[in-house]
mmCIF file as Biopython writes it, N, C-alpha, C and O atoms, coordinates in Angstrom:
data_model
#
loop_
_atom_site.group_PDB
_atom_site.id
_atom_site.type_symbol
_atom_site.label_atom_id
_atom_site.label_alt_id
_atom_site.label_comp_id
_atom_site.label_asym_id
_atom_site.label_entity_id
_atom_site.label_seq_id
_atom_site.pdbx_PDB_ins_code
_atom_site.Cartn_x
_atom_site.Cartn_y
_atom_site.Cartn_z
_atom_site.occupancy
_atom_site.B_iso_or_equiv
_atom_site.auth_seq_id
_atom_site.auth_asym_id
_atom_site.pdbx_PDB_model_num
ATOM 1   N N  . UNK A ? 1  ? -20.287 0.293   76.267 1.0 0.0 1  A 1 
ATOM 2   C CA . UNK A ? 1  ? -21.296 -0.048  75.874 1.0 0.0 1  A 1 
ATOM 3   C C  . UNK A ? 1  ? -21.487 -0.593  74.486 1.0 0.0 1  A 1 
ATOM 4   O O  . UNK A ? 1  ? -21.216 0.088   73.497 1.0 0.0 1  A 1 
ATOM 5   N N  . UNK A ? 2  ? -22.004 -1.956  74.401 1.0 0.0 2  A 1 
ATOM 6   C CA . UNK A ? 2  ? -22.066 -1.998  72.851 1.0 0.0 2  A 1 
ATOM 7   C C  . UNK A ? 2  ? -23.503 -1.706  71.901 1.0 0.0 2  A 1 
ATOM 8   O O  . UNK A ? 2  ? -24.608 -1.616  72.435 1.0 0.0 2  A 1 
ATOM 9   N N  . UNK A ? 3  ? -23.365 -1.623  70.942 1.0 0.0 3  A 1 
ATOM 10  C CA . UNK A ? 3  ? -24.885 -1.223  70.518 1.0 0.0 3  A 1 
ATOM 11  C C  . UNK A ? 3  ? -25.154 -1.983  69.183 1.0 0.0 3  A 1 
ATOM 12  O O  . UNK A ? 3  ? -24.386 -1.559  68.320 1.0 0.0 3  A 1 
ATOM 13  N N  . UNK A ? 4  ? -25.722 -2.654  68.865 1.0 0.0 4  A 1 
ATOM 14  C CA . UNK A ? 4  ? -26.272 -3.328  67.341 1.0 0.0 4  A 1 
ATOM 15  C C  . UNK A ? 4  ? -27.686 -2.863  66.930 1.0 0.0 4  A 1 
ATOM 16  O O  . UNK A ? 4  ? -28.652 -2.793  67.691 1.0 0.0 4  A 1 
ATOM 17  N N  . UNK A ? 5  ? -27.669 -2.596  65.795 1.0 0.0 5  A 1 
ATOM 18  C CA . UNK A ? 5  ? -28.646 -2.063  65.172 1.0 0.0 5  A 1 
ATOM 19  C C  . UNK A ? 5  ? -29.256 -3.495  64.156 1.0 0.0 5  A 1 
ATOM 20  O O  . UNK A ? 5  ? -28.471 -3.786  63.254 1.0 0.0 5  A 1 
ATOM 21  N N  . UNK A ? 6  ? -30.537 -4.372  64.228 1.0 0.0 6  A 1 
ATOM 22  C CA . UNK A ? 6  ? -30.179 -5.527  63.846 1.0 0.0 6  A 1 
ATOM 23  C C  . UNK A ? 6  ? -32.099 -4.883  62.933 1.0 0.0 6  A 1 
ATOM 24  O O  . UNK A ? 6  ? -33.144 -4.455  63.422 1.0 0.0 6  A 1 
ATOM 25  N N  . UNK A ? 7  ? -31.510 -5.247  61.097 1.0 0.0 7  A 1 
ATOM 26  C CA . UNK A ? 7  ? -33.025 -4.881  60.577 1.0 0.0 7  A 1 
ATOM 27  C C  . UNK A ? 7  ? -32.749 -6.345  59.942 1.0 0.0 7  A 1 
ATOM 28  O O  . UNK A ? 7  ? -31.868 -6.270  59.085 1.0 0.0 7  A 1 
ATOM 29  N N  . UNK A ? 8  ? -33.273 -7.706  60.128 1.0 0.0 8  A 1 
ATOM 30  C CA . UNK A ? 8  ? -33.339 -8.718  59.847 1.0 0.0 8  A 1 
ATOM 31  C C  . UNK A ? 8  ? -34.828 -9.270  58.930 1.0 0.0 8  A 1 
ATOM 32  O O  . UNK A ? 8  ? -35.723 -9.897  59.497 1.0 0.0 8  A 1 
ATOM 33  N N  . UNK A ? 9  ? -34.866 -8.950  57.636 1.0 0.0 9  A 1 
ATOM 34  C CA . UNK A ? 9  ? -36.472 -9.428  57.647 1.0 0.0 9  A 1 
ATOM 35  C C  . UNK A ? 9  ? -36.417 -9.590  56.194 1.0 0.0 9  A 1 
ATOM 36  O O  . UNK A ? 9  ? -36.878 -8.783  55.387 1.0 0.0 9  A 1 
ATOM 37  N N  . UNK A ? 10 ? -35.821 -10.691 55.916 1.0 0.0 10 A 1 
ATOM 38  C CA . UNK A ? 10 ? -35.930 -11.008 54.420 1.0 0.0 10 A 1 
ATOM 39  C C  . UNK A ? 10 ? -37.237 -11.692 53.920 1.0 0.0 10 A 1 
ATOM 40  O O  . UNK A ? 10 ? -37.810 -12.575 54.557 1.0 0.0 10 A 1 
ATOM 41  N N  . UNK A ? 11 ? -37.638 -11.224 52.771 1.0 0.0 11 A 1 
ATOM 42  C CA . UNK A ? 11 ? -38.696 -11.598 52.075 1.0 0.0 11 A 1 
ATOM 43  C C  . UNK A ? 11 ? -39.481 -11.381 53.224 1.0 0.0 11 A 1 
ATOM 44  O O  . UNK A ? 11 ? -40.003 -12.272 53.894 1.0 0.0 11 A 1 
ATOM 45  N N  . UNK A ? 12 ? -39.586 -9.510  53.544 1.0 0.0 12 A 1 
ATOM 46  C CA . UNK A ? 12 ? -40.750 -9.246  54.598 1.0 0.0 12 A 1 
ATOM 47  C C  . UNK A ? 12 ? -41.119 -10.404 55.956 1.0 0.0 12 A 1 
ATOM 48  O O  . UNK A ? 12 ? -42.236 -10.517 56.461 1.0 0.0 12 A 1 
ATOM 49  N N  . UNK A ? 13 ? -40.094 -11.057 56.297 1.0 0.0 13 A 1 
ATOM 50  C CA . UNK A ? 13 ? -40.259 -11.863 57.590 1.0 0.0 13 A 1 
ATOM 51  C C  . UNK A ? 13 ? -39.370 -11.408 58.682 1.0 0.0 13 A 1 
ATOM 52  O O  . UNK A ? 13 ? -38.199 -11.781 58.613 1.0 0.0 13 A 1 
ATOM 53  N N  . UNK A ? 14 ? -39.741 -10.638 59.713 1.0 0.0 14 A 1 
ATOM 54  C CA . UNK A ? 14 ? -39.432 -10.066 60.675 1.0 0.0 14 A 1 
ATOM 55  C C  . UNK A ? 14 ? -38.403 -11.635 61.095 1.0 0.0 14 A 1 
ATOM 56  O O  . UNK A ? 14 ? -39.007 -12.626 61.506 1.0 0.0 14 A 1 
ATOM 57  N N  . UNK A ? 15 ? -36.959 -11.666 60.937 1.0 0.0 15 A 1 
ATOM 58  C CA . UNK A ? 15 ? -36.572 -12.931 61.580 1.0 0.0 15 A 1 
ATOM 59  C C  . UNK A ? 15 ? -35.034 -12.205 62.907 1.0 0.0 15 A 1 
ATOM 60  O O  . UNK A ? 15 ? -33.882 -12.639 62.898 1.0 0.0 15 A 1 
ATOM 61  N N  . UNK A ? 16 ? -35.392 -11.448 63.548 1.0 0.0 16 A 1 
ATOM 62  C CA . UNK A ? 16 ? -34.391 -10.908 64.725 1.0 0.0 16 A 1 
ATOM 63  C C  . UNK A ? 16 ? -34.656 -11.754 65.541 1.0 0.0 16 A 1 
ATOM 64  O O  . UNK A ? 16 ? -33.737 -12.562 65.675 1.0 0.0 16 A 1 
ATOM 65  N N  . UNK A ? 17 ? -35.897 -12.016 66.434 1.0 0.0 17 A 1 
ATOM 66  C CA . UNK A ? 17 ? -35.731 -13.162 67.390 1.0 0.0 17 A 1 
ATOM 67  C C  . UNK A ? 17 ? -35.120 -14.539 67.029 1.0 0.0 17 A 1 
ATOM 68  O O  . UNK A ? 17 ? -35.061 -15.111 68.118 1.0 0.0 17 A 1 
ATOM 69  N N  . UNK A ? 18 ? -34.729 -15.215 66.267 1.0 0.0 18 A 1 
ATOM 70  C CA . UNK A ? 18 ? -34.456 -15.998 65.548 1.0 0.0 18 A 1 
ATOM 71  C C  . UNK A ? 18 ? -32.857 -15.986 65.673 1.0 0.0 18 A 1 
ATOM 72  O O  . UNK A ? 18 ? -32.147 -16.880 66.133 1.0 0.0 18 A 1 
ATOM 73  N N  . UNK A ? 19 ? -32.492 -14.809 65.172 1.0 0.0 19 A 1 
ATOM 74  C CA . UNK A ? 19 ? -31.241 -14.561 64.813 1.0 0.0 19 A 1 
ATOM 75  C C  . UNK A ? 19 ? -30.473 -14.411 66.406 1.0 0.0 19 A 1 
ATOM 76  O O  . UNK A ? 19 ? -29.457 -15.005 66.769 1.0 0.0 19 A 1 
ATOM 77  N N  . UNK A ? 20 ? -31.255 -13.484 67.162 1.0 0.0 20 A 1 
ATOM 78  C CA . UNK A ? 20 ? -30.599 -13.576 68.621 1.0 0.0 20 A 1 
ATOM 79  C C  . UNK A ? 20 ? -30.719 -14.456 69.175 1.0 0.0 20 A 1 
ATOM 80  O O  . UNK A ? 20 ? -30.135 -14.292 70.246 1.0 0.0 20 A 1 
ATOM 81  N N  . UNK A ? 21 ? -31.228 -15.556 69.114 1.0 0.0 21 A 1 
ATOM 82  C CA . UNK A ? 21 ? -31.556 -16.793 70.213 1.0 0.0 21 A 1 
ATOM 83  C C  . UNK A ? 21 ? -30.489 -17.609 69.311 1.0 0.0 21 A 1 
ATOM 84  O O  . UNK A ? 21 ? -29.449 -17.591 69.968 1.0 0.0 21 A 1 
ATOM 85  N N  . UNK A ? 22 ? -30.366 -18.009 68.630 1.0 0.0 22 A 1 
ATOM 86  C CA . UNK A ? 22 ? -29.439 -18.500 67.777 1.0 0.0 22 A 1 
ATOM 87  C C  . UNK A ? 22 ? -27.730 -18.298 67.287 1.0 0.0 22 A 1 
ATOM 88  O O  . UNK A ? 22 ? -26.782 -18.917 66.803 1.0 0.0 22 A 1 
ATOM 89  N N  . UNK A ? 23 ? -28.222 -16.687 67.913 1.0 0.0 23 A 1 
ATOM 90  C CA . UNK A ? 23 ? -26.709 -16.324 67.411 1.0 0.0 23 A 1 
ATOM 91  C C  . UNK A ? 23 ? -26.251 -16.220 66.117 1.0 0.0 23 A 1 
ATOM 92  O O  . UNK A ? 23 ? -25.161 -16.688 65.787 1.0 0.0 23 A 1 
ATOM 93  N N  . UNK A ? 24 ? -26.784 -15.805 65.563 1.0 0.0 24 A 1 
ATOM 94  C CA . UNK A ? 24 ? -26.789 -16.314 63.926 1.0 0.0 24 A 1 
ATOM 95  C C  . UNK A ? 24 ? -27.009 -15.001 63.346 1.0 0.0 24 A 1 
ATOM 96  O O  . UNK A ? 24 ? -27.718 -14.170 63.913 1.0 0.0 24 A 1 
ATOM 97  N N  . UNK A ? 25 ? -26.342 -14.748 62.073 1.0 0.0 25 A 1 
ATOM 98  C CA . UNK A ? 25 ? -26.286 -13.387 60.956 1.0 0.0 25 A 1 
ATOM 99  C C  . UNK A ? 25 ? -27.250 -13.902 60.289 1.0 0.0 25 A 1 
ATOM 100 O O  . UNK A ? 25 ? -27.442 -15.118 60.266 1.0 0.0 25 A 1 
ATOM 101 N N  . UNK A ? 26 ? -28.073 -12.939 59.581 1.0 0.0 26 A 1 
ATOM 102 C CA . UNK A ? 26 ? -28.656 -13.130 58.687 1.0 0.0 26 A 1 
ATOM 103 C C  . UNK A ? 26 ? -28.474 -12.200 57.849 1.0 0.0 26 A 1 
ATOM 104 O O  . UNK A ? 26 ? -28.562 -11.071 58.332 1.0 0.0 26 A 1 
ATOM 105 N N  . UNK A ? 27 ? -28.152 -12.296 56.276 1.0 0.0 27 A 1 
ATOM 106 C CA . UNK A ? 27 ? -28.153 -11.283 55.504 1.0 0.0 27 A 1 
ATOM 107 C C  . UNK A ? 27 ? -29.115 -11.150 54.549 1.0 0.0 27 A 1 
ATOM 108 O O  . UNK A ? 27 ? -29.218 -10.163 53.821 1.0 0.0 27 A 1 
ATOM 109 N N  . UNK A ? 28 ? -29.875 -12.176 54.523 1.0 0.0 28 A 1 
ATOM 110 C CA . UNK A ? 28 ? -30.859 -12.251 52.802 1.0 0.0 28 A 1 
ATOM 111 C C  . UNK A ? 28 ? -30.524 -12.044 51.966 1.0 0.0 28 A 1 
ATOM 112 O O  . UNK A ? 28 ? -31.215 -11.267 51.306 1.0 0.0 28 A 1 
ATOM 113 N N  . UNK A ? 29 ? -29.414 -12.485 51.428 1.0 0.0 29 A 1 
ATOM 114 C CA . UNK A ? 29 ? -29.166 -12.379 49.777 1.0 0.0 29 A 1 
ATOM 115 C C  . UNK A ? 29 ? -28.932 -13.980 49.372 1.0 0.0 29 A 1 
ATOM 116 O O  . UNK A ? 29 ? -27.927 -14.245 48.713 1.0 0.0 29 A 1 
ATOM 117 N N  . UNK A ? 30 ? -29.688 -14.869 49.689 1.0 0.0 30 A 1 
ATOM 118 C CA . UNK A ? 30 ? -29.340 -16.059 49.584 1.0 0.0 30 A 1 
ATOM 119 C C  . UNK A ? 30 ? -29.627 -16.663 48.061 1.0 0.0 30 A 1 
ATOM 120 O O  . UNK A ? 30 ? -29.236 -17.727 47.582 1.0 0.0 30 A 1 
ATOM 121 N N  . UNK A ? 31 ? -30.303 -15.799 47.568 1.0 0.0 31 A 1 
ATOM 122 C CA . UNK A ? 31 ? -30.074 -16.162 46.179 1.0 0.0 31 A 1 
ATOM 123 C C  . UNK A ? 31 ? -28.748 -15.952 45.386 1.0 0.0 31 A 1 
ATOM 124 O O  . UNK A ? 31 ? -28.332 -16.720 44.519 1.0 0.0 31 A 1 
ATOM 125 N N  . UNK A ? 32 ? -28.123 -14.770 45.815 1.0 0.0 32 A 1 
ATOM 126 C CA . UNK A ? 32 ? -26.605 -14.725 45.528 1.0 0.0 32 A 1 
ATOM 127 C C  . UNK A ? 32 ? -25.696 -15.485 45.595 1.0 0.0 32 A 1 
ATOM 128 O O  . UNK A ? 32 ? -25.202 -15.633 46.713 1.0 0.0 32 A 1 
ATOM 129 N N  . UNK A ? 33 ? -25.033 -16.377 44.273 1.0 0.0 33 A 1 
ATOM 130 C CA . UNK A ? 33 ? -23.915 -17.010 44.555 1.0 0.0 33 A 1 
ATOM 131 C C  . UNK A ? 33 ? -22.838 -16.338 44.539 1.0 0.0 33 A 1 
ATOM 132 O O  . UNK A ? 33 ? -22.747 -15.193 44.096 1.0 0.0 33 A 1 
ATOM 133 N N  . UNK A ? 34 ? -21.868 -17.042 45.057 1.0 0.0 34 A 1 
ATOM 134 C CA . UNK A ? 34 ? -20.364 -17.364 45.215 1.0 0.0 34 A 1 
ATOM 135 C C  . UNK A ? 34 ? -19.896 -15.536 46.259 1.0 0.0 34 A 1 
ATOM 136 O O  . UNK A ? 34 ? -18.834 -14.990 45.962 1.0 0.0 34 A 1 
ATOM 137 N N  . UNK A ? 35 ? -20.844 -14.864 47.384 1.0 0.0 35 A 1 
ATOM 138 C CA . UNK A ? 35 ? -20.606 -14.248 47.943 1.0 0.0 35 A 1 
ATOM 139 C C  . UNK A ? 35 ? -19.686 -14.489 49.190 1.0 0.0 35 A 1 
ATOM 140 O O  . UNK A ? 35 ? -19.308 -13.542 49.880 1.0 0.0 35 A 1 
ATOM 141 N N  . UNK A ? 36 ? -19.359 -15.719 49.441 1.0 0.0 36 A 1 
ATOM 142 C CA . UNK A ? 36 ? -18.783 -16.450 50.334 1.0 0.0 36 A 1 
ATOM 143 C C  . UNK A ? 36 ? -17.353 -16.753 49.921 1.0 0.0 36 A 1 
ATOM 144 O O  . UNK A ? 36 ? -16.577 -17.330 50.683 1.0 0.0 36 A 1 
ATOM 145 N N  . UNK A ? 37 ? -16.912 -16.224 48.306 1.0 0.0 37 A 1 
ATOM 146 C CA . UNK A ? 37 ? -15.535 -16.632 47.939 1.0 0.0 37 A 1 
ATOM 147 C C  . UNK A ? 37 ? -14.706 -15.590 48.414 1.0 0.0 37 A 1 
ATOM 148 O O  . UNK A ? 37 ? -14.931 -14.394 48.229 1.0 0.0 37 A 1 
ATOM 149 N N  . UNK A ? 38 ? -13.326 -16.269 49.295 1.0 0.0 38 A 1 
ATOM 150 C CA . UNK A ? 38 ? -12.657 -15.336 49.916 1.0 0.0 38 A 1 
ATOM 151 C C  . UNK A ? 38 ? -11.618 -14.220 49.035 1.0 0.0 38 A 1 
ATOM 152 O O  . UNK A ? 38 ? -10.973 -13.247 49.423 1.0 0.0 38 A 1 
ATOM 153 N N  . UNK A ? 39 ? -11.743 -14.688 48.026 1.0 0.0 39 A 1 
ATOM 154 C CA . UNK A ? 39 ? -10.714 -13.877 46.533 1.0 0.0 39 A 1 
ATOM 155 C C  . UNK A ? 39 ? -11.470 -12.762 45.969 1.0 0.0 39 A 1 
ATOM 156 O O  . UNK A ? 39 ? -10.993 -12.086 45.057 1.0 0.0 39 A 1 
ATOM 157 N N  . UNK A ? 40 ? -12.892 -12.484 46.577 1.0 0.0 40 A 1 
ATOM 158 C CA . UNK A ? 40 ? -14.045 -11.588 45.753 1.0 0.0 40 A 1 
ATOM 159 C C  . UNK A ? 40 ? -13.705 -10.801 46.046 1.0 0.0 40 A 1 
ATOM 160 O O  . UNK A ? 40 ? -13.298 -10.591 47.189 1.0 0.0 40 A 1 
ATOM 161 N N  . UNK A ? 41 ? -13.735 -9.603  44.647 1.0 0.0 41 A 1 
ATOM 162 C CA . UNK A ? 41 ? -13.233 -8.165  45.018 1.0 0.0 41 A 1 
ATOM 163 C C  . UNK A ? 41 ? -14.750 -7.652  45.230 1.0 0.0 41 A 1 
ATOM 164 O O  . UNK A ? 41 ? -15.782 -8.304  45.075 1.0 0.0 41 A 1 
ATOM 165 N N  . UNK A ? 42 ? -14.520 -5.555  45.850 1.0 0.0 42 A 1 
ATOM 166 C CA . UNK A ? 42 ? -15.870 -5.785  45.994 1.0 0.0 42 A 1 
ATOM 167 C C  . UNK A ? 42 ? -16.259 -5.443  44.537 1.0 0.0 42 A 1 
ATOM 168 O O  . UNK A ? 42 ? -17.446 -5.675  44.313 1.0 0.0 42 A 1 
ATOM 169 N N  . UNK A ? 43 ? -15.664 -5.023  43.644 1.0 0.0 43 A 1 
ATOM 170 C CA . UNK A ? 43 ? -16.167 -4.888  42.676 1.0 0.0 43 A 1 
ATOM 171 C C  . UNK A ? 43 ? -16.946 -6.045  42.111 1.0 0.0 43 A 1 
ATOM 172 O O  . UNK A ? 43 ? -18.040 -5.977  41.551 1.0 0.0 43 A 1 
ATOM 173 N N  . UNK A ? 44 ? -16.105 -7.292  42.378 1.0 0.0 44 A 1 
ATOM 174 C CA . UNK A ? 44 ? -17.314 -8.412  41.836 1.0 0.0 44 A 1 
ATOM 175 C C  . UNK A ? 44 ? -18.520 -8.787  42.826 1.0 0.0 44 A 1 
ATOM 176 O O  . UNK A ? 44 ? -19.592 -9.277  42.471 1.0 0.0 44 A 1 
ATOM 177 N N  . UNK A ? 45 ? -18.120 -8.446  44.195 1.0 0.0 45 A 1 
ATOM 178 C CA . UNK A ? 45 ? -19.267 -8.970  44.650 1.0 0.0 45 A 1 
ATOM 179 C C  . UNK A ? 45 ? -20.442 -7.917  44.545 1.0 0.0 45 A 1 
ATOM 180 O O  . UNK A ? 45 ? -21.611 -8.263  44.709 1.0 0.0 45 A 1 
ATOM 181 N N  . UNK A ? 46 ? -20.018 -6.416  44.222 1.0 0.0 46 A 1 
ATOM 182 C CA . UNK A ? 46 ? -21.190 -5.616  43.686 1.0 0.0 46 A 1 
ATOM 183 C C  . UNK A ? 46 ? -22.002 -5.923  42.738 1.0 0.0 46 A 1 
ATOM 184 O O  . UNK A ? 46 ? -23.221 -5.810  42.867 1.0 0.0 46 A 1 
ATOM 185 N N  . UNK A ? 47 ? -21.135 -6.567  41.125 1.0 0.0 47 A 1 
ATOM 186 C CA . UNK A ? 47 ? -21.787 -6.784  40.155 1.0 0.0 47 A 1 
ATOM 187 C C  . UNK A ? 47 ? -22.676 -7.939  40.855 1.0 0.0 47 A 1 
ATOM 188 O O  . UNK A ? 47 ? -23.883 -7.712  40.939 1.0 0.0 47 A 1 
ATOM 189 N N  . UNK A ? 48 ? -22.145 -9.238  41.398 1.0 0.0 48 A 1 
ATOM 190 C CA . UNK A ? 48 ? -23.331 -10.030 41.992 1.0 0.0 48 A 1 
ATOM 191 C C  . UNK A ? 48 ? -24.409 -9.774  42.328 1.0 0.0 48 A 1 
ATOM 192 O O  . UNK A ? 48 ? -25.412 -10.408 42.000 1.0 0.0 48 A 1 
ATOM 193 N N  . UNK A ? 49 ? -24.367 -8.624  43.165 1.0 0.0 49 A 1 
ATOM 194 C CA . UNK A ? 49 ? -25.388 -8.163  44.193 1.0 0.0 49 A 1 
ATOM 195 C C  . UNK A ? 49 ? -26.557 -7.647  42.853 1.0 0.0 49 A 1 
ATOM 196 O O  . UNK A ? 49 ? -27.776 -7.810  42.795 1.0 0.0 49 A 1 
ATOM 197 N N  . UNK A ? 50 ? -25.861 -7.161  42.134 1.0 0.0 50 A 1 
ATOM 198 C CA . UNK A ? 50 ? -26.737 -6.198  41.114 1.0 0.0 50 A 1 
ATOM 199 C C  . UNK A ? 50 ? -27.288 -6.892  40.140 1.0 0.0 50 A 1 
ATOM 200 O O  . UNK A ? 50 ? -28.269 -6.578  39.466 1.0 0.0 50 A 1 
ATOM 201 N N  . UNK A ? 51 ? -26.540 -7.987  40.069 1.0 0.0 51 A 1 
ATOM 202 C CA . UNK A ? 51 ? -27.490 -8.904  38.753 1.0 0.0 51 A 1 
ATOM 203 C C  . UNK A ? 51 ? -28.278 -9.662  38.969 1.0 0.0 51 A 1 
ATOM 204 O O  . UNK A ? 51 ? -29.206 -10.069 38.269 1.0 0.0 51 A 1 
ATOM 205 N N  . UNK A ? 52 ? -27.851 -10.002 40.331 1.0 0.0 52 A 1 
ATOM 206 C CA . UNK A ? 52 ? -29.270 -11.029 41.275 1.0 0.0 52 A 1 
ATOM 207 C C  . UNK A ? 52 ? -30.460 -10.540 41.870 1.0 0.0 52 A 1 
ATOM 208 O O  . UNK A ? 52 ? -31.521 -11.149 42.012 1.0 0.0 52 A 1 
ATOM 209 N N  . UNK A ? 53 ? -30.104 -9.061  42.296 1.0 0.0 53 A 1 
ATOM 210 C CA . UNK A ? 53 ? -31.659 -8.412  42.807 1.0 0.0 53 A 1 
ATOM 211 C C  . UNK A ? 53 ? -32.024 -7.118  42.073 1.0 0.0 53 A 1 
ATOM 212 O O  . UNK A ? 53 ? -33.114 -6.545  42.063 1.0 0.0 53 A 1 
ATOM 213 N N  . UNK A ? 54 ? -30.722 -6.730  41.375 1.0 0.0 54 A 1 
ATOM 214 C CA . UNK A ? 54 ? -31.323 -5.498  40.594 1.0 0.0 54 A 1 
ATOM 215 C C  . UNK A ? 54 ? -30.743 -4.890  39.344 1.0 0.0 54 A 1 
ATOM 216 O O  . UNK A ? 54 ? -30.213 -3.834  38.999 1.0 0.0 54 A 1 
ATOM 217 N N  . UNK A ? 55 ? -31.169 -6.310  38.708 1.0 0.0 55 A 1 
ATOM 218 C CA . UNK A ? 55 ? -30.422 -6.240  37.113 1.0 0.0 55 A 1 
ATOM 219 C C  . UNK A ? 55 ? -31.190 -5.510  36.176 1.0 0.0 55 A 1 
ATOM 220 O O  . UNK A ? 55 ? -30.768 -5.110  35.091 1.0 0.0 55 A 1 
ATOM 221 N N  . UNK A ? 56 ? -32.848 -5.272  36.829 1.0 0.0 56 A 1 
ATOM 222 C CA . UNK A ? 56 ? -33.907 -4.477  35.875 1.0 0.0 56 A 1 
ATOM 223 C C  . UNK A ? 56 ? -33.834 -3.439  36.212 1.0 0.0 56 A 1 
ATOM 224 O O  . UNK A ? 56 ? -34.864 -2.802  35.993 1.0 0.0 56 A 1 
ATOM 225 N N  . UNK A ? 57 ? -32.506 -2.521  37.011 1.0 0.0 57 A 1 
ATOM 226 C CA . UNK A ? 57 ? -32.694 -1.285  37.290 1.0 0.0 57 A 1 
ATOM 227 C C  . UNK A ? 57 ? -31.820 -0.901  36.511 1.0 0.0 57 A 1 
ATOM 228 O O  . UNK A ? 57 ? -31.094 -1.841  36.188 1.0 0.0 57 A 1 
ATOM 229 N N  . UNK A ? 58 ? -31.470 0.308   35.926 1.0 0.0 58 A 1 
ATOM 230 C CA . UNK A ? 58 ? -30.807 0.917   34.703 1.0 0.0 58 A 1 
ATOM 231 C C  . UNK A ? 58 ? -29.609 1.661   35.650 1.0 0.0 58 A 1 
ATOM 232 O O  . UNK A ? 58 ? -28.496 1.819   35.147 1.0 0.0 58 A 1 
ATOM 233 N N  . UNK A ? 59 ? -29.867 2.100   36.999 1.0 0.0 59 A 1 
ATOM 234 C CA . UNK A ? 59 ? -28.634 2.730   38.017 1.0 0.0 59 A 1 
ATOM 235 C C  . UNK A ? 59 ? -27.902 1.638   38.732 1.0 0.0 59 A 1 
ATOM 236 O O  . UNK A ? 59 ? -28.575 0.609   38.799 1.0 0.0 59 A 1 
ATOM 237 N N  . UNK A ? 60 ? -26.719 1.562   39.285 1.0 0.0 60 A 1 
ATOM 238 C CA . UNK A ? 60 ? -26.718 0.860   40.054 1.0 0.0 60 A 1 
ATOM 239 C C  . UNK A ? 60 ? -26.590 1.402   41.181 1.0 0.0 60 A 1 
ATOM 240 O O  . UNK A ? 60 ? -25.717 0.908   41.894 1.0 0.0 60 A 1 
ATOM 241 N N  . UNK A ? 61 ? -27.373 2.563   41.737 1.0 0.0 61 A 1 
ATOM 242 C CA . UNK A ? 61 ? -27.167 2.761   43.438 1.0 0.0 61 A 1 
ATOM 243 C C  . UNK A ? 61 ? -28.092 2.139   44.250 1.0 0.0 61 A 1 
ATOM 244 O O  . UNK A ? 61 ? -28.150 2.832   45.265 1.0 0.0 61 A 1 
ATOM 245 N N  . UNK A ? 62 ? -28.821 1.233   44.346 1.0 0.0 62 A 1 
ATOM 246 C CA . UNK A ? 62 ? -29.367 0.634   44.837 1.0 0.0 62 A 1 
ATOM 247 C C  . UNK A ? 62 ? -28.453 -0.677  45.125 1.0 0.0 62 A 1 
ATOM 248 O O  . UNK A ? 62 ? -28.182 -0.899  46.305 1.0 0.0 62 A 1 
ATOM 249 N N  . UNK A ? 63 ? -28.073 -1.356  44.363 1.0 0.0 63 A 1 
ATOM 250 C CA . UNK A ? 63 ? -27.192 -2.327  44.569 1.0 0.0 63 A 1 
ATOM 251 C C  . UNK A ? 63 ? -25.733 -2.047  44.839 1.0 0.0 63 A 1 
ATOM 252 O O  . UNK A ? 63 ? -24.921 -2.972  44.847 1.0 0.0 63 A 1 
ATOM 253 N N  . UNK A ? 64 ? -25.342 -0.667  45.084 1.0 0.0 64 A 1 
ATOM 254 C CA . UNK A ? 64 ? -24.466 -0.128  45.608 1.0 0.0 64 A 1 
ATOM 255 C C  . UNK A ? 64 ? -24.296 0.382   47.313 1.0 0.0 64 A 1 
ATOM 256 O O  . UNK A ? 64 ? -23.365 0.610   48.086 1.0 0.0 64 A 1 
ATOM 257 N N  . UNK A ? 65 ? -25.358 0.394   47.335 1.0 0.0 65 A 1 
ATOM 258 C CA . UNK A ? 65 ? -25.763 0.774   49.076 1.0 0.0 65 A 1 
ATOM 259 C C  . UNK A ? 65 ? -26.037 -0.606  49.859 1.0 0.0 65 A 1 
ATOM 260 O O  . UNK A ? 65 ? -25.831 -0.671  51.071 1.0 0.0 65 A 1 
ATOM 261 N N  . UNK A ? 66 ? -26.501 -1.685  49.134 1.0 0.0 66 A 1 
ATOM 262 C CA . UNK A ? 66 ? -26.317 -2.755  49.554 1.0 0.0 66 A 1 
ATOM 263 C C  . UNK A ? 66 ? -24.649 -3.130  49.953 1.0 0.0 66 A 1 
ATOM 264 O O  . UNK A ? 66 ? -24.047 -3.408  50.990 1.0 0.0 66 A 1 
ATOM 265 N N  . UNK A ? 67 ? -24.333 -2.986  48.676 1.0 0.0 67 A 1 
ATOM 266 C CA . UNK A ? 67 ? -22.930 -3.554  48.950 1.0 0.0 67 A 1 
ATOM 267 C C  . UNK A ? 67 ? -21.903 -2.645  49.625 1.0 0.0 67 A 1 
ATOM 268 O O  . UNK A ? 67 ? -20.710 -2.911  49.768 1.0 0.0 67 A 1 
ATOM 269 N N  . UNK A ? 68 ? -22.531 -1.539  50.016 1.0 0.0 68 A 1 
ATOM 270 C CA . UNK A ? 68 ? -21.863 -0.752  50.949 1.0 0.0 68 A 1 
ATOM 271 C C  . UNK A ? 68 ? -22.271 -1.250  52.482 1.0 0.0 68 A 1 
ATOM 272 O O  . UNK A ? 68 ? -21.510 -1.272  53.450 1.0 0.0 68 A 1 
ATOM 273 N N  . UNK A ? 69 ? -23.487 -1.594  52.457 1.0 0.0 69 A 1 
ATOM 274 C CA . UNK A ? 69 ? -23.730 -1.923  53.963 1.0 0.0 69 A 1 
ATOM 275 C C  . UNK A ? 69 ? -23.073 -3.004  54.576 1.0 0.0 69 A 1 
ATOM 276 O O  . UNK A ? 69 ? -23.321 -3.218  55.762 1.0 0.0 69 A 1 
ATOM 277 N N  . UNK A ? 70 ? -21.900 -4.066  53.687 1.0 0.0 70 A 1 
ATOM 278 C CA . UNK A ? 70 ? -21.446 -5.012  54.157 1.0 0.0 70 A 1 
ATOM 279 C C  . UNK A ? 70 ? -20.141 -4.546  53.776 1.0 0.0 70 A 1 
ATOM 280 O O  . UNK A ? 70 ? -19.143 -5.216  54.043 1.0 0.0 70 A 1 
#
């Protein structure tokens, strides 16, 4: 048995039905440039996520959780 948990709601718009219909993966980090670089290190990936979405936070905890989910 395969089980998939989908939490797809970028900008609070539920896109689960669309993703299943089109067999798409929707991550929701469209503003973060460079994440598809094959030579990207985990550290650089984390920095990009932090700088793009969490720069206002002193801690890197939230961006670390996002990085860890990928």
